C-alpha positions as CSV (number, residue, x, y, z in Angstrom):
1,M,54.7,-51.3,2.0
2,K,56.4,-53.0,4.9
3,L,56.1,-56.6,6.0
4,S,54.6,-55.4,9.3
5,E,51.6,-53.9,7.4
6,K,50.6,-57.4,6.3
7,L,52.0,-59.5,9.2
8,N,51.0,-58.1,12.5
9,N,49.4,-59.1,15.8
10,K,46.0,-59.5,13.9
11,T,47.4,-61.8,11.2
12,I,49.9,-64.0,13.1
13,I,48.8,-67.3,14.6
14,Y,51.2,-68.1,17.4
15,P,51.3,-70.9,18.2
16,L,49.8,-72.8,15.3
17,Q,47.8,-75.7,16.7
18,A,47.8,-77.9,13.6
19,M,49.8,-81.2,13.5
20,S,49.5,-81.9,9.7
21,K,49.8,-79.9,6.5
22,Q,46.0,-80.1,5.8
23,D,45.2,-79.1,9.4
24,A,47.6,-76.1,9.1
25,L,45.9,-75.0,5.8
26,H,42.4,-75.3,7.4
27,E,43.6,-73.4,10.5
28,L,45.0,-70.6,8.3
29,L,41.9,-70.4,6.1
30,D,39.6,-70.5,9.1
31,Y,41.5,-67.6,10.6
32,F,40.9,-65.5,7.4
33,Q,37.2,-66.5,7.7
34,N,37.1,-65.5,11.4
35,L,38.6,-62.1,10.4
36,E,35.7,-61.9,7.9
37,Y,37.9,-61.7,4.9
38,L,36.3,-64.9,3.6
39,T,32.7,-66.1,3.8
40,A,33.7,-69.8,3.2
41,T,36.9,-71.8,2.9
42,T,35.9,-75.1,1.3
43,K,36.8,-74.1,-2.3
44,L,40.0,-72.4,-1.5
45,F,41.1,-75.4,0.6
46,S,40.4,-77.7,-2.4
47,Y,42.4,-75.4,-4.7
48,L,45.3,-75.0,-2.4
49,D,45.4,-78.7,-1.4
50,S,45.3,-79.9,-5.0
51,K,48.0,-77.3,-6.0
52,D,50.2,-78.6,-3.2
53,K,50.0,-82.1,-4.6
54,T,51.6,-80.8,-7.8
55,F,53.9,-78.2,-6.3
56,N,55.1,-78.7,-2.8
57,S,54.5,-75.6,-0.8
58,A,57.5,-76.3,1.5
59,S,60.4,-74.1,0.3
60,G,62.9,-75.6,2.7
61,R,64.6,-74.5,5.9
62,G,61.4,-74.9,7.9
63,V,59.2,-72.6,5.7
64,A,56.1,-73.3,3.6
65,Y,54.1,-70.9,1.4
66,H,50.5,-71.2,0.3
67,Y,49.0,-68.6,-2.1
68,H,46.0,-68.2,-4.3
69,T,43.7,-65.6,-5.7
70,S,40.2,-65.0,-4.3
71,I,37.3,-63.0,-5.6
72,E,36.5,-62.1,-2.0
73,V,39.7,-60.1,-1.3
74,K,40.3,-56.6,-2.6
75,E,44.0,-56.4,-1.5
76,T,46.8,-58.9,-0.8
77,L,46.3,-60.5,2.5
78,A,48.6,-62.7,4.5
79,V,48.4,-64.8,7.7
80,L,51.4,-66.4,9.3
81,G,51.2,-69.5,11.4
82,I,54.2,-70.5,13.6
83,S,54.4,-74.0,14.8
84,K,56.9,-74.6,17.6
85,Q,56.9,-78.4,17.1
86,G,57.0,-78.2,13.3
87,I,54.8,-79.9,10.7
88,N,55.8,-82.5,8.2
89,Y,55.4,-80.9,4.7
90,N,57.5,-83.5,3.0
91,A,60.1,-80.8,2.4
92,T,63.0,-81.8,0.1
93,D,65.5,-80.9,2.8
94,G,63.7,-83.2,5.3
95,L,63.0,-80.5,7.8
96,L,59.7,-79.9,9.5
97,C,58.0,-76.6,8.7
98,H,57.7,-74.1,11.6
99,F,56.6,-71.1,9.5
100,I,53.6,-71.4,7.3
101,L,52.6,-68.3,5.3
102,L,49.2,-68.2,3.5
103,I,48.7,-65.3,1.0
104,L,45.4,-64.5,-0.7
105,E,45.5,-62.0,-3.5
106,P,42.8,-60.3,-5.6
107,T,42.2,-61.8,-9.0
108,N,43.4,-58.6,-10.7
109,H,46.8,-58.9,-9.0
110,P,47.6,-62.6,-9.2
111,N,51.4,-62.2,-8.7
112,S,51.5,-59.9,-5.7
113,H,52.3,-62.9,-3.5
114,R,55.9,-62.8,-4.9
115,K,56.7,-59.5,-3.3
116,L,55.4,-60.5,0.0
117,I,57.2,-63.8,-0.1
118,N,60.5,-61.9,-0.9
119,L,60.0,-59.7,2.1
120,F,59.3,-62.7,4.4
121,Q,62.3,-64.5,3.0
122,N,64.5,-61.5,3.8
123,L,63.3,-61.7,7.4
124,I,63.5,-65.4,7.9
125,N,66.9,-65.8,6.3
126,H,68.4,-64.2,9.4
127,S,69.2,-67.3,11.5
128,D,69.1,-65.3,14.7
129,I,65.6,-64.0,13.9
130,K,64.3,-67.4,12.9
131,S,65.4,-69.0,16.2
132,K,64.1,-66.0,18.2
133,L,60.7,-66.4,16.6
134,L,60.4,-70.0,17.9
135,E,61.2,-68.9,21.4
136,L,58.5,-66.3,21.8
137,D,55.2,-66.6,23.6
138,S,52.7,-64.5,21.6
139,S,51.8,-62.9,18.3
140,S,52.5,-59.5,19.6
141,E,56.1,-60.5,20.3
142,V,56.4,-61.8,16.8
143,E,55.1,-58.5,15.5
144,K,57.7,-56.7,17.6
145,I,60.5,-58.7,16.1
146,I,59.3,-57.9,12.6
147,K,59.1,-54.2,13.3
148,N,62.5,-54.2,14.9
149,W,64.0,-56.0,11.9
150,E,62.4,-53.4,9.6
151,N,63.8,-50.5,11.6
152,D,67.2,-51.9,12.4
153,D,68.0,-53.2,8.9
154,N,66.4,-50.2,7.2
155,V,64.4,-52.6,5.0
156,F,63.3,-50.9,1.9
157,D,59.8,-51.1,0.6
158,I,59.4,-53.6,-2.3
159,L,55.6,-54.0,-2.3
């Protein structure tokens, strides 16, 4: 599976409107609910928020990952929020987070988020791609960058 199969025009929020970590998490979860993948978001928000208090979801270099299982999802789902101004996630490197990825996975595949995170990290580790993503104007342009990266770099399937 390719990254573009999980992150595409339908599952990319650009620009993310949130100004805080909790608002970002609400916006991403609400997005899943609007796509009718979830019927409610209150419990998932509580789980993710409490998990974040123990393990900071900011991985550094402007990126944060949230992930959890859900009985409502049948396959691994992802939504990417991109914040031009950045959000304070109290990252250890002190940088604001511009890329917030939320992954929901079925309860029978509780570790599938790792493969998706690896794919996303491969993309975002290209400094030219990271800066290009912050200069774009729409989700469809982000999707195009992802697809071009997959085609140009001959990215292999790891999902």
